[in-house]
C-alpha atoms as an extended CHARMM CRD file, in Angstrom:
* protein
*
       256  EXT
         1         1  MET       CA             18.9460000000        4.6470000000        5.1260000000  PROA      1               0.0000000000
         2         2  ALA       CA             15.8520000000        5.8420000000        3.2350000000  PROA      2               0.0000000000
         3         3  PRO       CA             15.1550000000        2.4650000000        1.5430000000  PROA      3               0.0000000000
         4         4  THR       CA             15.5020000000        0.7250000000        4.9020000000  PROA      4               0.0000000000
         5         5  VAL       CA             13.0260000000        3.1180000000        6.5020000000  PROA      5               0.0000000000
         6         6  ALA       CA             10.6110000000        2.6280000000        3.6110000000  PROA      6               0.0000000000
         7         7  ARG       CA             10.8420000000       -1.1560000000        3.9160000000  PROA      7               0.0000000000
         8         8  GLY       CA             10.1930000000       -0.8730000000        7.6280000000  PROA      8               0.0000000000
         9         9  ARG       CA              7.0190000000        1.1320000000        7.0160000000  PROA      9               0.0000000000
        10        10  VAL       CA              5.8060000000       -1.3400000000        4.3880000000  PROA      10              0.0000000000
        11        11  PHE       CA              6.4700000000       -4.3590000000        6.6190000000  PROA      11              0.0000000000
        12        12  ALA       CA              4.7670000000       -2.6730000000        9.5730000000  PROA      12              0.0000000000
        13        13  LEU       CA              1.6620000000       -2.0990000000        7.4670000000  PROA      13              0.0000000000
        14        14  ALA       CA              1.8800000000       -5.6690000000        6.1400000000  PROA      14              0.0000000000
        15        15  ARG       CA              2.0040000000       -7.0610000000        9.6970000000  PROA      15              0.0000000000
        16        16  GLY       CA             -1.1860000000       -5.2000000000       10.5390000000  PROA      16              0.0000000000
        17        17  GLU       CA             -2.9020000000       -6.5130000000        7.4170000000  PROA      17              0.0000000000
        18        18  LEU       CA             -1.6920000000      -10.0400000000        8.1700000000  PROA      18              0.0000000000
        19        19  THR       CA             -3.2300000000       -9.8240000000       11.6340000000  PROA      19              0.0000000000
        20        20  LEU       CA             -6.5450000000       -8.7090000000       10.1550000000  PROA      20              0.0000000000
        21        21  LEU       CA             -6.4070000000      -11.4750000000        7.5600000000  PROA      21              0.0000000000
        22        22  ALA       CA             -5.7440000000      -14.1050000000       10.2310000000  PROA      22              0.0000000000
        23        23  ARG       CA             -8.8060000000      -12.8850000000       12.1240000000  PROA      23              0.0000000000
        24        24  ASN       CA            -11.0050000000      -13.0650000000        9.0310000000  PROA      24              0.0000000000
        25        25  LYS       CA            -11.6520000000      -16.7860000000        9.0270000000  PROA      25              0.0000000000
        26        26  ALA       CA            -14.0230000000      -16.6580000000        6.0760000000  PROA      26              0.0000000000
        27        27  ALA       CA            -11.5480000000      -14.8700000000        3.7870000000  PROA      27              0.0000000000
        28        28  LEU       CA             -8.7120000000      -17.1070000000        4.9610000000  PROA      28              0.0000000000
        29        29  ALA       CA            -10.6550000000      -20.2950000000        4.3360000000  PROA      29              0.0000000000
        30        30  TYR       CA            -11.8790000000      -18.9810000000        0.9800000000  PROA      30              0.0000000000
        31        31  ALA       CA             -8.3540000000      -18.2420000000       -0.2230000000  PROA      31              0.0000000000
        32        32  LEU       CA             -6.8320000000      -21.4450000000        1.1470000000  PROA      32              0.0000000000
        33        33  VAL       CA             -9.5450000000      -24.0010000000        0.4370000000  PROA      33              0.0000000000
        34        34  LEU       CA            -11.2900000000      -22.8730000000       -2.7560000000  PROA      34              0.0000000000
        35        35  PRO       CA             -8.3250000000      -23.1530000000       -5.1770000000  PROA      35              0.0000000000
        36        36  GLY       CA             -7.7340000000      -26.7400000000       -4.0840000000  PROA      36              0.0000000000
        37        37  MET       CA            -11.4200000000      -27.6100000000       -4.3170000000  PROA      37              0.0000000000
        38        38  LEU       CA            -11.7180000000      -26.1370000000       -7.8010000000  PROA      38              0.0000000000
        39        39  THR       CA             -8.5770000000      -27.9360000000       -8.9420000000  PROA      39              0.0000000000
        40        40  TYR       CA             -9.9260000000      -31.2480000000       -7.6520000000  PROA      40              0.0000000000
        41        41  SER       CA            -13.3060000000      -30.6720000000       -9.2870000000  PROA      41              0.0000000000
        42        42  MET       CA            -11.6800000000      -29.7220000000      -12.5890000000  PROA      42              0.0000000000
        43        43  LYS       CA             -9.6190000000      -32.9240000000      -12.5700000000  PROA      43              0.0000000000
        44        44  THR       CA            -12.7600000000      -34.9380000000      -13.2700000000  PROA      44              0.0000000000
        45        45  ALA       CA            -13.9550000000      -32.4610000000      -15.8790000000  PROA      45              0.0000000000
        46        46  VAL       CA            -10.7340000000      -32.3910000000      -17.9050000000  PROA      46              0.0000000000
        47        47  GLU       CA             -9.9490000000      -36.1030000000      -17.7820000000  PROA      47              0.0000000000
        48        48  GLY       CA            -12.0240000000      -36.4700000000      -20.9290000000  PROA      48              0.0000000000
        49        49  VAL       CA            -10.2480000000      -33.6740000000      -22.8200000000  PROA      49              0.0000000000
        50        50  ASP       CA             -8.2240000000      -34.9460000000      -25.7550000000  PROA      50              0.0000000000
        51        51  LEU       CA             -4.6800000000      -33.7120000000      -25.0370000000  PROA      51              0.0000000000
        52        52  GLY       CA             -3.1630000000      -35.4360000000      -28.0420000000  PROA      52              0.0000000000
        53        53  GLY       CA             -0.8660000000      -33.1120000000      -29.9520000000  PROA      53              0.0000000000
        54        54  THR       CA             -0.6790000000      -30.5740000000      -27.1210000000  PROA      54              0.0000000000
        55        55  GLY       CA              2.4010000000      -32.0670000000      -25.4770000000  PROA      55              0.0000000000
        56        56  LEU       CA              0.5420000000      -32.0950000000      -22.1670000000  PROA      56              0.0000000000
        57        57  ASP       CA             -0.7700000000      -34.7190000000      -19.8120000000  PROA      57              0.0000000000
        58        58  LEU       CA             -3.2070000000      -34.3930000000      -16.9340000000  PROA      58              0.0000000000
        59        59  GLY       CA             -0.4520000000      -33.4260000000      -14.4940000000  PROA      59              0.0000000000
        60        60  THR       CA              1.1720000000      -30.7050000000      -16.5950000000  PROA      60              0.0000000000
        61        61  LEU       CA             -2.3140000000      -29.3470000000      -17.2940000000  PROA      61              0.0000000000
        62        62  LEU       CA             -3.5040000000      -29.2240000000      -13.6870000000  PROA      62              0.0000000000
        63        63  VAL       CA             -0.3450000000      -28.0190000000      -11.9150000000  PROA      63              0.0000000000
        64        64  PRO       CA             -0.1220000000      -24.6760000000      -13.7740000000  PROA      64              0.0000000000
        65        65  GLY       CA             -3.9070000000      -24.3860000000      -13.6760000000  PROA      65              0.0000000000
        66        66  SER       CA             -3.9010000000      -24.7350000000       -9.9000000000  PROA      66              0.0000000000
        67        67  ILE       CA             -1.2200000000      -22.0320000000       -9.6290000000  PROA      67              0.0000000000
        68        68  GLY       CA             -3.3580000000      -19.7540000000      -11.7750000000  PROA      68              0.0000000000
        69        69  MET       CA             -6.3470000000      -20.3620000000       -9.5220000000  PROA      69              0.0000000000
        70        70  ALA       CA             -4.2730000000      -19.5390000000       -6.4400000000  PROA      70              0.0000000000
        71        71  LEU       CA             -3.1370000000      -16.2600000000       -7.9910000000  PROA      71              0.0000000000
        72        72  VAL       CA             -6.6680000000      -15.2630000000       -8.9590000000  PROA      72              0.0000000000
        73        73  LEU       CA             -8.4220000000      -16.2790000000       -5.7420000000  PROA      73              0.0000000000
        74        74  ALA       CA             -5.8100000000      -15.7410000000       -3.0350000000  PROA      74              0.0000000000
        75        75  VAL       CA             -4.2070000000      -12.6090000000       -4.4800000000  PROA      75              0.0000000000
        76        76  TYR       CA             -6.5190000000      -10.8430000000       -6.9370000000  PROA      76              0.0000000000
        77        77  MET       CA             -9.9820000000      -11.4350000000       -5.4690000000  PROA      77              0.0000000000
        78        78  ASN       CA             -8.7450000000      -11.1580000000       -1.9010000000  PROA      78              0.0000000000
        79        79  LEU       CA             -6.9700000000       -7.8620000000       -2.5710000000  PROA      79              0.0000000000
        80        80  VAL       CA             -9.9050000000       -6.2100000000       -4.3200000000  PROA      80              0.0000000000
        81        81  GLY       CA            -11.8510000000       -6.6110000000       -1.0900000000  PROA      81              0.0000000000
        82        82  VAL       CA             -8.9340000000       -5.4110000000        1.0400000000  PROA      82              0.0000000000
        83        83  TYR       CA             -8.4300000000       -2.2090000000       -0.9400000000  PROA      83              0.0000000000
        84        84  VAL       CA            -12.1350000000       -1.3610000000       -1.0780000000  PROA      84              0.0000000000
        85        85  ILE       CA            -12.8430000000       -2.1450000000        2.5780000000  PROA      85              0.0000000000
        86        86  ARG       CA             -9.8150000000       -0.1260000000        3.7490000000  PROA      86              0.0000000000
        87        87  ARG       CA            -10.8910000000        2.7700000000        1.5320000000  PROA      87              0.0000000000
        88        88  GLU       CA            -14.4750000000        2.7250000000        2.7620000000  PROA      88              0.0000000000
        89        89  GLY       CA            -13.2500000000        2.5550000000        6.3660000000  PROA      89              0.0000000000
        90        90  LEU       CA            -11.0800000000        5.6540000000        5.7910000000  PROA      90              0.0000000000
        91        91  VAL       CA             -7.9740000000        3.6050000000        6.5590000000  PROA      91              0.0000000000
        92        92  LEU       CA             -6.2820000000        4.4860000000        3.2660000000  PROA      92              0.0000000000
        93        93  LYS       CA             -7.0430000000        8.1750000000        3.7680000000  PROA      93              0.0000000000
        94        94  ARG       CA             -5.4600000000        8.1560000000        7.2340000000  PROA      94              0.0000000000
        95        95  LEU       CA             -2.4170000000        6.2190000000        6.0160000000  PROA      95              0.0000000000
        96        96  ARG       CA             -1.9440000000        8.6470000000        3.1500000000  PROA      96              0.0000000000
        97        97  ALA       CA             -1.9310000000       11.5480000000        5.5930000000  PROA      97              0.0000000000
        98        98  GLY       CA              1.1610000000       10.0710000000        7.2590000000  PROA      98              0.0000000000
        99        99  GLU       CA              4.6570000000        9.2930000000        5.9920000000  PROA      99              0.0000000000
       100       100  LEU       CA              3.6920000000        6.3760000000        3.7710000000  PROA      100             0.0000000000
       101       101  THR       CA              3.7800000000        6.9540000000        0.0280000000  PROA      101             0.0000000000
       102       102  ASP       CA              0.9910000000        5.7020000000       -2.2460000000  PROA      102             0.0000000000
       103       103  SER       CA              3.0830000000        2.7840000000       -3.5050000000  PROA      103             0.0000000000
       104       104  GLU       CA              4.0340000000        1.8230000000        0.0500000000  PROA      104             0.0000000000
       105       105  ILE       CA              0.3740000000        1.7710000000        1.1000000000  PROA      105             0.0000000000
       106       106  LEU       CA             -0.6410000000       -0.4130000000       -1.8430000000  PROA      106             0.0000000000
       107       107  SER       CA              2.3140000000       -2.7860000000       -1.5390000000  PROA      107             0.0000000000
       108       108  GLY       CA              2.1190000000       -3.0680000000        2.2560000000  PROA      108             0.0000000000
       109       109  SER       CA             -1.5870000000       -3.8770000000        2.0470000000  PROA      109             0.0000000000
       110       110  ALA       CA             -0.8660000000       -6.4710000000       -0.6520000000  PROA      110             0.0000000000
       111       111  LEU       CA              1.9550000000       -8.3950000000        1.0540000000  PROA      111             0.0000000000
       112       112  PRO       CA             -0.2170000000      -10.7100000000        3.1990000000  PROA      112             0.0000000000
       113       113  ALA       CA             -2.3340000000      -11.6910000000        0.1810000000  PROA      113             0.0000000000
       114       114  VAL       CA              0.8210000000      -12.2620000000       -1.8720000000  PROA      114             0.0000000000
       115       115  LEU       CA              2.2740000000      -14.4390000000        0.8860000000  PROA      115             0.0000000000
       116       116  LEU       CA             -0.9800000000      -16.3780000000        1.1070000000  PROA      116             0.0000000000
       117       117  GLY       CA             -0.9960000000      -16.8750000000       -2.6540000000  PROA      117             0.0000000000
       118       118  LEU       CA              2.5930000000      -18.1380000000       -2.7140000000  PROA      118             0.0000000000
       119       119  VAL       CA              1.9290000000      -20.5600000000        0.1390000000  PROA      119             0.0000000000
       120       120  GLN       CA             -1.1310000000      -21.8130000000       -1.7110000000  PROA      120             0.0000000000
       121       121  CYS       CA              0.9400000000      -22.2850000000       -4.8860000000  PROA      121             0.0000000000
       122       122  VAL       CA              3.4490000000      -24.4320000000       -2.9970000000  PROA      122             0.0000000000
       123       123  LEU       CA              0.7170000000      -26.5290000000       -1.3770000000  PROA      123             0.0000000000
       124       124  LEU       CA             -1.1270000000      -27.0780000000       -4.6430000000  PROA      124             0.0000000000
       125       125  VAL       CA              1.9930000000      -27.9450000000       -6.6130000000  PROA      125             0.0000000000
       126       126  GLY       CA              3.0130000000      -30.4370000000       -3.9480000000  PROA      126             0.0000000000
       127       127  GLY       CA             -0.4550000000      -31.9670000000       -3.6620000000  PROA      127             0.0000000000
       128       128  VAL       CA             -1.1430000000      -32.2530000000       -7.3870000000  PROA      128             0.0000000000
       129       129  SER       CA              2.3750000000      -33.5020000000       -8.1370000000  PROA      129             0.0000000000
       130       130  VAL       CA              2.1080000000      -36.2800000000       -5.5730000000  PROA      130             0.0000000000
       131       131  ALA       CA             -1.4590000000      -37.2280000000       -6.5440000000  PROA      131             0.0000000000
       132       132  LEU       CA             -0.7160000000      -37.3990000000      -10.2750000000  PROA      132             0.0000000000
       133       133  ASP       CA              2.9640000000      -38.3490000000      -10.1160000000  PROA      133             0.0000000000
       134       134  VAL       CA              4.0610000000      -35.2200000000      -11.9640000000  PROA      134             0.0000000000
       135       135  SER       CA              7.7590000000      -35.0600000000      -12.7790000000  PROA      135             0.0000000000
       136       136  ALA       CA             10.0000000000      -32.1800000000      -11.7080000000  PROA      136             0.0000000000
       137       137  PRO       CA              9.9520000000      -28.9890000000      -13.8470000000  PROA      137             0.0000000000
       138       138  LYS       CA             12.2590000000      -29.1300000000      -16.8630000000  PROA      138             0.0000000000
       139       139  ALA       CA             12.7460000000      -25.3520000000      -16.8890000000  PROA      139             0.0000000000
       140       140  PRO       CA             11.9630000000      -24.2310000000      -13.3200000000  PROA      140             0.0000000000
       141       141  TYR       CA             13.1800000000      -20.6850000000      -13.9750000000  PROA      141             0.0000000000
       142       142  LEU       CA             10.2530000000      -20.1710000000      -16.3770000000  PROA      142             0.0000000000
       143       143  ALA       CA              7.8050000000      -21.2530000000      -13.6830000000  PROA      143             0.0000000000
       144       144  VAL       CA              9.4200000000      -18.8690000000      -11.1890000000  PROA      144             0.0000000000
       145       145  VAL       CA              9.3090000000      -15.9910000000      -13.6790000000  PROA      145             0.0000000000
       146       146  GLY       CA              5.6940000000      -16.7640000000      -14.5200000000  PROA      146             0.0000000000
       147       147  ILE       CA              4.6150000000      -16.7860000000      -10.8730000000  PROA      147             0.0000000000
       148       148  ALA       CA              6.5510000000      -13.5860000000      -10.1220000000  PROA      148             0.0000000000
       149       149  VAL       CA              5.0260000000      -11.7750000000      -13.0920000000  PROA      149             0.0000000000
       150       150  GLY       CA              1.6120000000      -13.1710000000      -12.1990000000  PROA      150             0.0000000000
       151       151  VAL       CA              1.8030000000      -11.9280000000       -8.6080000000  PROA      151             0.0000000000
       152       152  VAL       CA              2.6770000000       -8.3740000000       -9.6820000000  PROA      152             0.0000000000
       153       153  GLN       CA             -0.0120000000       -8.4510000000      -12.3530000000  PROA      153             0.0000000000
       154       154  MET       CA             -2.6920000000       -9.6560000000       -9.9300000000  PROA      154             0.0000000000
       155       155  VAL       CA             -1.8030000000       -6.9390000000       -7.3990000000  PROA      155             0.0000000000
       156       156  MET       CA             -2.0420000000       -4.1990000000      -10.0180000000  PROA      156             0.0000000000
       157       157  LEU       CA             -5.2620000000       -5.6000000000      -11.4940000000  PROA      157             0.0000000000
       158       158  ALA       CA             -6.7570000000       -5.8130000000       -7.9960000000  PROA      158             0.0000000000
       159       159  ALA       CA             -5.9670000000       -2.1530000000       -7.3420000000  PROA      159             0.0000000000
       160       160  ALA       CA             -7.3700000000       -1.2090000000      -10.7560000000  PROA      160             0.0000000000
       161       161  THR       CA            -10.5640000000       -3.1820000000      -10.0930000000  PROA      161             0.0000000000
       162       162  ALA       CA            -10.8960000000       -1.5730000000       -6.6730000000  PROA      162             0.0000000000
       163       163  ALA       CA            -10.7370000000        1.8290000000       -8.3700000000  PROA      163             0.0000000000
       164       164  PHE       CA            -13.9790000000        0.9990000000      -10.1820000000  PROA      164             0.0000000000
       165       165  THR       CA            -15.6510000000       -0.6880000000       -7.1990000000  PROA      165             0.0000000000
       166       166  LYS       CA            -18.0090000000        1.5970000000       -5.2800000000  PROA      166             0.0000000000
       167       167  THR       CA            -18.7730000000       -0.3680000000       -2.1100000000  PROA      167             0.0000000000
       168       168  ALA       CA            -17.4950000000       -3.2490000000       -0.0140000000  PROA      168             0.0000000000
       169       169  GLU       CA            -20.5600000000       -5.2550000000       -1.0190000000  PROA      169             0.0000000000
       170       170  SER       CA            -19.8910000000       -4.7970000000       -4.7410000000  PROA      170             0.0000000000
       171       171  ALA       CA            -16.2760000000       -5.9030000000       -4.1790000000  PROA      171             0.0000000000
       172       172  GLN       CA            -17.6610000000       -9.4420000000       -4.1070000000  PROA      172             0.0000000000
       173       173  LEU       CA            -18.9660000000       -9.0120000000       -7.6680000000  PROA      173             0.0000000000
       174       174  THR       CA            -16.5490000000       -6.8090000000       -9.6100000000  PROA      174             0.0000000000
       175       175  PRO       CA            -13.6940000000       -9.3890000000       -9.5900000000  PROA      175             0.0000000000
       176       176  VAL       CA            -15.9780000000      -12.1580000000      -10.9250000000  PROA      176             0.0000000000
       177       177  PRO       CA            -15.5930000000      -11.3480000000      -14.6610000000  PROA      177             0.0000000000
       178       178  MET       CA            -11.8180000000      -11.5570000000      -14.3920000000  PROA      178             0.0000000000
       179       179  MET       CA            -12.0780000000      -14.8500000000      -12.4910000000  PROA      179             0.0000000000
       180       180  MET       CA            -14.4850000000      -16.3670000000      -15.0110000000  PROA      180             0.0000000000
       181       181  LEU       CA            -12.4820000000      -15.2020000000      -18.0370000000  PROA      181             0.0000000000
       182       182  SER       CA             -9.3280000000      -16.6540000000      -16.5060000000  PROA      182             0.0000000000
       183       183  MET       CA            -10.9270000000      -20.0030000000      -15.7000000000  PROA      183             0.0000000000
       184       184  VAL       CA            -12.5130000000      -20.3910000000      -19.1360000000  PROA      184             0.0000000000
       185       185  GLY       CA            -10.1300000000      -18.6420000000      -21.5060000000  PROA      185             0.0000000000
       186       186  SER       CA             -6.6350000000      -18.4880000000      -20.0460000000  PROA      186             0.0000000000
       187       187  GLY       CA             -5.8030000000      -22.1540000000      -20.4380000000  PROA      187             0.0000000000
       188       188  LEU       CA             -5.9820000000      -22.9800000000      -16.7440000000  PROA      188             0.0000000000
       189       189  PHE       CA             -7.7760000000      -26.2560000000      -17.3160000000  PROA      189             0.0000000000
       190       190  VAL       CA             -8.5560000000      -26.2440000000      -21.0460000000  PROA      190             0.0000000000
       191       191  PRO       CA             -5.4500000000      -25.7270000000      -23.2380000000  PROA      191             0.0000000000
       192       192  LEU       CA             -5.7140000000      -23.0980000000      -25.9250000000  PROA      192             0.0000000000
       193       193  ASP       CA             -4.4360000000      -25.7340000000      -28.3720000000  PROA      193             0.0000000000
       194       194  VAL       CA             -7.7750000000      -27.5650000000      -28.2460000000  PROA      194             0.0000000000
       195       195  MET       CA             -9.8150000000      -24.4000000000      -28.8380000000  PROA      195             0.0000000000
       196       196  PRO       CA            -10.8470000000      -23.1180000000      -32.2760000000  PROA      196             0.0000000000
       197       197  ASP       CA             -8.1230000000      -20.9360000000      -33.7520000000  PROA      197             0.0000000000
       198       198  GLN       CA            -10.1330000000      -17.7060000000      -33.6370000000  PROA      198             0.0000000000
       199       199  VAL       CA            -11.1240000000      -18.2610000000      -30.0090000000  PROA      199             0.0000000000
       200       200  ALA       CA             -7.5630000000      -19.1710000000      -29.0520000000  PROA      200             0.0000000000
       201       201  SER       CA             -6.2330000000      -15.9970000000      -30.7170000000  PROA      201             0.0000000000
       202       202  VAL       CA             -8.4700000000      -13.8930000000      -28.4890000000  PROA      202             0.0000000000
       203       203  CYS       CA             -7.7370000000      -15.9180000000      -25.3610000000  PROA      203             0.0000000000
       204       204  GLU       CA             -4.0000000000      -15.4640000000      -25.8900000000  PROA      204             0.0000000000
       205       205  LEU       CA             -4.4870000000      -11.7770000000      -25.0940000000  PROA      205             0.0000000000
       206       206  LEU       CA             -6.1970000000      -12.2970000000      -21.7200000000  PROA      206             0.0000000000
       207       207  PRO       CA             -4.1890000000      -11.1200000000      -18.6720000000  PROA      207             0.0000000000
       208       208  LEU       CA             -3.5200000000      -14.5070000000      -17.0840000000  PROA      208             0.0000000000
       209       209  THR       CA             -2.8540000000      -16.4660000000      -20.2820000000  PROA      209             0.0000000000
       210       210  PRO       CA              0.8570000000      -15.5470000000      -20.6170000000  PROA      210             0.0000000000
       211       211  VAL       CA              1.3800000000      -16.2830000000      -16.9200000000  PROA      211             0.0000000000
       212       212  VAL       CA             -0.1100000000      -19.7620000000      -17.2750000000  PROA      212             0.0000000000
       213       213  ASP       CA              1.9130000000      -20.3280000000      -20.4580000000  PROA      213             0.0000000000
       214       214  LEU       CA              5.1720000000      -19.4600000000      -18.6870000000  PROA      214             0.0000000000
       215       215  VAL       CA              4.3860000000      -21.6230000000      -15.6670000000  PROA      215             0.0000000000
       216       216  ARG       CA              3.3460000000      -24.5410000000      -17.8710000000  PROA      216             0.0000000000
       217       217  ALA       CA              6.5310000000      -24.1650000000      -19.9290000000  PROA      217             0.0000000000
       218       218  GLY       CA              8.4270000000      -24.4990000000      -16.6680000000  PROA      218             0.0000000000
       219       219  TRP       CA              7.2010000000      -28.0900000000      -16.4700000000  PROA      219             0.0000000000
       220       220  THR       CA              7.2770000000      -28.9810000000      -20.1620000000  PROA      220             0.0000000000
       221       221  GLY       CA             10.3750000000      -26.9750000000      -21.1460000000  PROA      221             0.0000000000
       222       222  ASP       CA              9.0260000000      -26.4830000000      -24.6580000000  PROA      222             0.0000000000
       223       223  MET       CA              8.8700000000      -22.6780000000      -24.9120000000  PROA      223             0.0000000000
       224       224  GLY       CA             11.4100000000      -20.9050000000      -27.1060000000  PROA      224             0.0000000000
       225       225  VAL       CA             12.9760000000      -17.5160000000      -26.4730000000  PROA      225             0.0000000000
       226       226  VAL       CA             10.6180000000      -15.7240000000      -28.8730000000  PROA      226             0.0000000000
       227       227  ASP       CA              7.5570000000      -17.2240000000      -27.1970000000  PROA      227             0.0000000000
       228       228  VAL       CA              8.9150000000      -16.3720000000      -23.7540000000  PROA      228             0.0000000000
       229       229  LEU       CA              9.4450000000      -12.7550000000      -24.7860000000  PROA      229             0.0000000000
       230       230  GLY       CA              5.9720000000      -12.6490000000      -26.3250000000  PROA      230             0.0000000000
       231       231  SER       CA              4.3530000000      -13.9390000000      -23.1330000000  PROA      231             0.0000000000
       232       232  LEU       CA              6.3270000000      -11.5090000000      -20.9900000000  PROA      232             0.0000000000
       233       233  THR       CA              5.3580000000       -8.6260000000      -23.2490000000  PROA      233             0.0000000000
       234       234  THR       CA              1.6380000000       -9.4440000000      -23.0050000000  PROA      234             0.0000000000
       235       235  ALA       CA              1.7670000000       -9.9140000000      -19.2370000000  PROA      235             0.0000000000
       236       236  LEU       CA              3.7560000000       -6.7210000000      -18.6730000000  PROA      236             0.0000000000
       237       237  ALA       CA              1.4470000000       -4.7700000000      -20.9920000000  PROA      237             0.0000000000
       238       238  TRP       CA             -1.5280000000       -5.7010000000      -18.8090000000  PROA      238             0.0000000000
       239       239  THR       CA              0.4520000000       -4.8210000000      -15.6880000000  PROA      239             0.0000000000
       240       240  VAL       CA              1.4320000000       -1.4140000000      -17.0570000000  PROA      240             0.0000000000
       241       241  LEU       CA             -2.1400000000       -0.7410000000      -18.2060000000  PROA      241             0.0000000000
       242       242  ALA       CA             -3.4550000000       -1.6420000000      -14.7480000000  PROA      242             0.0000000000
       243       243  GLY       CA             -0.8030000000        0.5620000000      -13.1240000000  PROA      243             0.0000000000
       244       244  TRP       CA             -1.7780000000        3.4810000000      -15.3370000000  PROA      244             0.0000000000
       245       245  SER       CA             -5.4260000000        2.9620000000      -14.4050000000  PROA      245             0.0000000000
       246       246  VAL       CA             -4.5240000000        2.9630000000      -10.7090000000  PROA      246             0.0000000000
       247       247  ARG       CA             -2.6060000000        6.2340000000      -11.0450000000  PROA      247             0.0000000000
       248       248  LYS       CA             -5.5130000000        7.8830000000      -12.8590000000  PROA      248             0.0000000000
       249       249  ARG       CA             -8.5550000000        6.4280000000      -11.1420000000  PROA      249             0.0000000000
       250       250  PHE       CA             -7.6960000000        4.9520000000       -7.7410000000  PROA      250             0.0000000000
       251       251  ARG       CA             -9.6240000000        6.6360000000       -4.9220000000  PROA      251             0.0000000000
       252       252  TRP       CA             -8.2110000000        7.0150000000       -1.4300000000  PROA      252             0.0000000000
       253       253  GLU       CA            -11.4630000000        7.8710000000        0.3220000000  PROA      253             0.0000000000
       254       254  PRO       CA            -15.0880000000        6.7280000000       -0.0040000000  PROA      254             0.0000000000
       255       255  ARG       CA            -17.1790000000        7.8420000000       -2.9660000000  PROA      255             0.0000000000
       256       256  ARG       CA            -19.7900000000       10.4180000000       -2.0340000000  PROA      256             0.0000000000
């Protein structure tokens, strides 16, 4: 009975957040439109990249990259704002005074953004696949695992970023470094294989890199068990680190 009650509380909170998200036209348009626009703009930029020896073509480069953009923009950046705005409006403090546990508050608040991100992933995969005639994934389970791990990671990183974000206004800026690092260094649109070895070694350790690698391997099917375990380890390490930061630093009421 207890798990059912807990799920009911989480879904009730998620419905309220979904209503607020639907009313926020700017945030909704930002999360739905921007990933597609960036993917389209990057198509022109990466057409000149020499993919020889990488085992990739334009389609298998852009499909995982578009999924990565959806996770960063629709889930991570959206959620940072949600957590900070709810904290500054004393919503989190009031929720915490009730029956909801801390994890239920964070997960219930995150569900609409997660749903939006997953819908965006489906739309982008369909659109890019049709536009570039991308074949079906050779190892779809790797893509599913990558997206699942990426969603959890983005939620935890969003909560961790919100812990260090003082105001709702600064919530528009604090997620930018993560977004820029992901776009430039996580292989979204420029494969690590074409980077200098020293740069690639550093980029392999970025939070979103293992997620993109797993999703891309879902289409190419060229990732071995050892590499899969390595990617999962890196992604889970970032998730655990973010979770630890949330437990230690997350604030439930405005900073004074």
